[in-house]
C-alpha positions as CSV (number, residue, x, y, z in Angstrom):
1,M,3.3,20.7,4.0
2,T,1.1,17.7,3.3
3,A,2.3,14.2,2.8
4,A,1.9,14.6,-0.9
5,G,4.1,17.7,-0.8
6,H,7.1,16.0,0.7
7,W,6.7,12.6,-0.9
8,P,8.7,10.4,-1.6
9,N,11.8,11.3,0.3
10,A,10.4,11.3,3.8
11,P,10.5,7.8,5.2
12,L,8.0,8.7,8.0
13,I,4.5,10.1,7.9
14,T,2.2,11.0,10.7
15,A,-1.3,9.7,11.3
16,G,-2.8,12.9,10.0
17,E,-0.8,12.7,6.8
18,L,-1.8,9.1,6.3
19,A,-5.5,10.1,6.7
20,E,-5.0,12.6,3.9
21,I,-3.4,10.0,1.6
22,I,-6.2,7.5,2.3
23,A,-8.8,10.2,1.5
24,E,-7.0,10.9,-1.8
25,G,-7.3,7.2,-2.6
26,S,-3.6,7.0,-3.3
27,A,-2.4,4.7,-0.5
28,L,-1.5,1.1,-0.6
29,L,-1.4,0.3,3.1
30,F,0.2,-2.8,4.8
31,D,-0.1,-4.0,8.3
32,C,3.1,-5.7,9.3
33,R,2.5,-6.6,12.9
34,F,4.3,-9.8,13.9
35,D,5.4,-11.9,16.9
36,L,8.5,-14.0,16.4
37,K,7.4,-16.5,19.1
38,H,3.8,-16.6,17.9
39,P,3.8,-16.2,14.1
40,A,0.0,-16.3,13.7
41,Q,-0.6,-13.5,16.2
42,G,0.1,-10.6,13.9
43,R,-2.4,-11.7,11.3
44,D,-4.9,-12.4,14.1
45,S,-4.4,-8.8,15.4
46,W,-4.9,-7.5,11.9
47,L,-8.2,-9.4,11.5
48,S,-9.4,-8.1,14.8
49,A,-8.6,-4.4,14.1
50,H,-6.6,-2.6,11.4
51,I,-6.5,0.8,9.7
52,P,-9.2,0.8,7.0
53,G,-8.0,-0.7,3.8
54,A,-4.8,-2.2,5.2
55,L,-3.7,-5.5,3.7
56,Y,-1.6,-7.9,5.9
57,A,2.1,-8.5,5.1
58,H,3.3,-11.6,6.8
59,L,7.0,-11.6,7.7
60,D,7.6,-15.3,7.0
61,Q,5.3,-15.7,4.0
62,D,5.6,-12.3,2.2
63,L,8.7,-10.5,3.4
64,S,11.1,-13.4,3.5
65,G,12.3,-16.2,1.3
66,P,12.8,-20.0,1.7
67,L,15.2,-21.1,4.5
68,T,18.5,-22.7,3.6
69,G,21.3,-24.0,5.7
70,D,23.1,-20.7,6.0
71,S,20.3,-18.2,5.2
72,G,19.4,-17.2,8.7
73,R,15.8,-17.2,10.0
74,H,14.5,-14.6,7.5
75,P,16.3,-14.7,4.2
76,L,15.5,-12.0,1.7
77,P,12.7,-13.0,-0.7
78,Q,13.5,-13.6,-4.4
79,A,12.5,-10.9,-6.8
80,V,9.8,-13.1,-8.4
81,S,8.1,-13.9,-5.1
82,F,8.2,-10.3,-3.8
83,A,6.8,-9.1,-7.2
84,S,4.0,-11.7,-6.9
85,F,3.2,-10.4,-3.4
86,L,3.0,-6.8,-4.6
87,A,0.9,-7.8,-7.7
88,R,-1.7,-9.7,-5.7
89,S,-1.8,-6.8,-3.3
90,G,-2.8,-4.4,-6.1
91,Y,0.5,-2.5,-6.3
92,R,0.8,0.3,-8.8
93,P,3.8,2.6,-9.2
94,D,1.6,5.7,-8.6
95,K,0.4,4.3,-5.2
96,K,2.1,5.5,-2.0
97,V,3.1,2.4,-0.1
98,I,2.7,2.8,3.7
99,A,3.7,0.2,6.3
100,Y,2.9,0.1,10.0
101,D,3.1,-2.2,12.9
102,A,2.8,-2.0,16.7
103,Q,6.5,-2.5,17.5
104,G,8.1,0.8,16.7
105,G,8.7,-0.1,13.1
106,A,10.6,-3.3,14.0
107,F,8.7,-5.2,11.3
108,A,7.3,-2.5,9.1
109,A,10.8,-1.2,8.3
110,R,11.5,-4.6,6.6
111,L,8.9,-3.8,4.0
112,W,10.2,-0.2,3.6
113,W,13.7,-1.6,3.1
114,L,12.7,-4.3,0.6
115,M,10.9,-1.7,-1.5
116,H,14.1,0.2,-1.8
117,Y,16.2,-2.9,-2.2
118,F,14.1,-4.0,-5.2
119,G,14.4,-0.5,-6.8
120,L,10.9,0.8,-6.1
121,G,11.1,3.2,-3.2
122,R,8.1,5.5,-2.7
123,T,7.5,3.9,0.7
124,A,7.1,5.3,4.2
125,L,6.3,4.1,7.8
126,L,3.5,5.4,9.9
127,D,5.4,6.9,12.9
128,G,4.0,5.3,16.0
129,G,2.2,2.6,14.1
130,I,-1.4,1.7,14.7
131,G,-1.2,3.1,18.2
132,A,-0.6,6.6,16.9
133,W,-3.5,6.2,14.5
134,V,-5.9,5.2,17.2
135,A,-4.6,7.8,19.6
136,A,-5.3,10.5,17.0
137,G,-9.0,9.4,16.9
138,Y,-9.0,7.7,13.5
139,P,-11.2,4.6,12.9
140,V,-10.2,1.0,12.6
141,E,-12.0,-1.9,10.9
142,S,-12.0,-5.7,11.2
143,G,-12.0,-8.6,8.9
144,E,-10.4,-9.5,5.6
145,V,-9.4,-7.0,3.0
146,S,-9.4,-7.8,-0.7
147,A,-7.3,-6.2,-3.5
148,K,-7.6,-6.3,-7.2
149,P,-4.5,-8.0,-8.6
150,R,-2.2,-6.1,-10.9
151,P,0.6,-7.0,-13.3
152,L,3.9,-8.1,-11.9
153,P,6.1,-5.1,-11.2
154,R,9.6,-5.2,-12.6
155,L,12.1,-5.5,-9.8
156,Q,15.8,-4.9,-9.8
157,P,17.7,-6.0,-6.6
158,Q,20.2,-3.5,-5.4
159,R,22.7,-6.0,-4.2
160,E,25.2,-3.3,-3.1
161,M,22.8,-2.5,-0.2
162,T,23.8,-5.8,1.5
163,L,26.9,-7.7,2.7
164,D,27.0,-11.5,3.2
165,A,28.8,-13.2,6.1
166,H,32.0,-13.6,4.2
167,A,32.1,-9.9,3.3
168,V,31.2,-8.9,6.9
169,R,34.1,-11.1,8.2
170,D,36.6,-9.6,5.8
171,G,35.3,-6.1,6.4
172,L,35.7,-6.5,10.2
173,E,39.2,-8.0,9.8
174,S,40.3,-5.1,7.6
175,G,38.6,-2.5,9.7
176,V,36.6,-1.0,6.7
177,I,33.2,-1.6,8.2
178,Q,31.5,-1.1,11.6
179,L,28.8,-3.6,12.4
180,L,25.8,-2.4,14.5
181,D,23.7,-5.0,16.2
182,A,20.1,-4.0,16.8
183,R,19.2,-6.8,19.2
184,A,18.4,-6.2,22.9
185,D,21.5,-5.8,25.0
186,N,20.9,-9.0,27.0
187,R,20.9,-11.0,23.8
188,F,23.9,-9.2,22.5
189,R,25.8,-10.1,25.6
190,G,24.7,-13.7,25.4
191,E,22.9,-13.6,28.7
192,D,19.3,-14.4,27.6
193,E,19.1,-16.0,24.2
194,T,15.6,-17.4,23.7
195,I,15.4,-17.4,19.9
196,D,18.7,-18.6,18.3
197,A,20.7,-21.8,19.0
198,V,23.9,-19.9,20.0
199,A,24.2,-17.0,22.4
200,G,26.5,-14.0,21.9
201,H,27.5,-11.6,19.1
202,V,29.8,-11.2,16.2
203,P,33.2,-10.1,17.5
204,G,33.8,-6.4,16.7
205,A,30.1,-5.5,16.6
206,I,28.7,-2.6,18.6
207,N,25.3,-3.0,20.3
208,R,22.6,-0.4,19.6
209,P,19.2,-1.8,20.3
210,F,16.6,-0.6,17.7
211,Q,14.5,0.7,20.6
212,S,17.2,3.4,21.1
213,N,15.8,5.1,18.0
214,L,12.4,5.6,19.7
215,D,11.1,8.0,22.3
216,E,8.9,7.0,25.3
217,A,5.8,7.1,23.1
218,G,7.2,4.6,20.6
219,R,7.9,7.2,17.9
220,F,11.2,7.9,16.2
221,R,13.4,10.5,17.9
222,P,14.0,13.8,16.1
223,P,16.6,13.6,13.4
224,A,19.2,15.7,15.3
225,E,18.9,13.5,18.3
226,L,19.2,10.3,16.2
227,R,22.3,11.8,14.5
228,D,24.0,12.6,17.8
229,G,23.3,9.1,19.0
230,F,24.8,7.4,15.9
231,R,27.8,9.9,15.8
232,K,28.7,9.0,19.4
233,I,29.0,5.4,18.4
234,L,30.5,5.8,14.9
235,G,33.0,8.7,15.5
236,K,34.5,9.7,12.2
237,R,33.2,6.7,10.3
238,G,31.0,7.5,7.4
239,P,27.5,5.9,7.1
240,E,28.8,4.0,4.0
241,Q,31.0,2.0,6.4
242,V,28.1,1.0,8.7
243,V,26.5,-2.5,8.4
244,H,23.3,-3.3,10.3
245,M,22.4,-6.7,11.8
246,C,20.1,-8.2,14.3
247,G,18.9,-11.7,14.9
248,S,17.7,-12.3,11.3
249,G,18.0,-9.1,9.3
250,V,14.5,-7.7,10.2
251,T,14.7,-5.3,13.1
252,A,18.1,-4.1,11.7
253,C,16.1,-2.4,8.9
254,Q,14.5,-0.1,11.5
255,S,18.0,1.1,12.5
256,L,18.9,1.6,8.9
257,L,15.8,3.7,8.5
258,A,16.8,5.7,11.6
259,M,20.1,6.5,10.0
260,E,18.3,7.8,7.0
261,L,16.2,10.0,9.2
262,A,19.3,11.2,10.9
263,G,20.7,12.4,7.6
264,L,23.2,9.6,7.4
265,P,22.2,7.7,4.3
266,G,24.1,4.9,2.7
267,S,24.5,2.3,5.4
268,R,24.0,-1.4,4.5
269,L,22.3,-4.6,5.8
270,F,23.7,-7.9,6.8
271,P,20.6,-9.9,5.9
272,E,21.6,-13.3,7.4
273,S,22.6,-11.5,10.7
274,W,23.2,-13.5,13.8
275,S,21.2,-16.6,12.9
276,G,23.1,-16.8,9.6
277,W,26.5,-16.1,11.2
278,I,26.1,-19.0,13.7
279,S,25.0,-21.4,10.9
280,D,28.8,-22.0,10.5
281,R,30.1,-23.1,13.9
282,R,33.6,-22.2,12.8
283,R,32.9,-18.5,12.9
284,P,33.9,-16.8,16.2
285,V,31.4,-15.8,18.8
286,A,31.9,-13.1,21.5
287,L,30.2,-12.8,24.9
288,G,29.7,-9.8,27.1
289,Q,29.6,-6.2,26.0
290,D,32.9,-6.1,24.1
């Protein structure tokens, strides 16, 4: 079955399926490569070599909103700013939005999630990112890419897809949610915090690094394998009880996508994540693995 045949429900596509969509002229392609420590590096990599026709989506400028005192490092963009980003990128409802990066979907999944959050959907990730595209023998190009602006799309935030810090605290205290932290295990334990001002994790959270969702080639594990992995952690809890977090609500989207792949839809995002949690120093912090 071609990509067009199983669209829009499949959140992943292969390099071959993407090549078909590009040939049809129905793709709106975004390169989401990014480096948290070197914010200009992703765009530089895109300029150097990208999948033909791919526009660049900057995590800070396009996929996040303005910082506030308690927002965390990457607050969600307002509807008007995200709509403006899509409009200047040439977004049309009949286009198939494809996102990719070079980090196992760690940043591309943010765009995938935002499209669903704003009620648009019809978005998928290139499994394996640009590496899979090149490995399959497809061409890349360099330089700027232009797009014909389109009217602003109408967006409707699906706020039930998120929980803020107060709701997370209350949910943990009452036992109605399970918080999954997608950061690397050393950051979760508080042993090697190089990004945020406070080390540790939210008490009651369980660590499942987003890399756990990938195989040795950097592609998503099969759905059954993903499902088994999540079930071992969650036990009898349903996916609607699961809330994903990370350092700033970005890589957590990759874990949320992995649950969708696993046939466990309905989990939610804590957008402020760790950087927002620690903005209030009265909130508790745990160290170690528990």
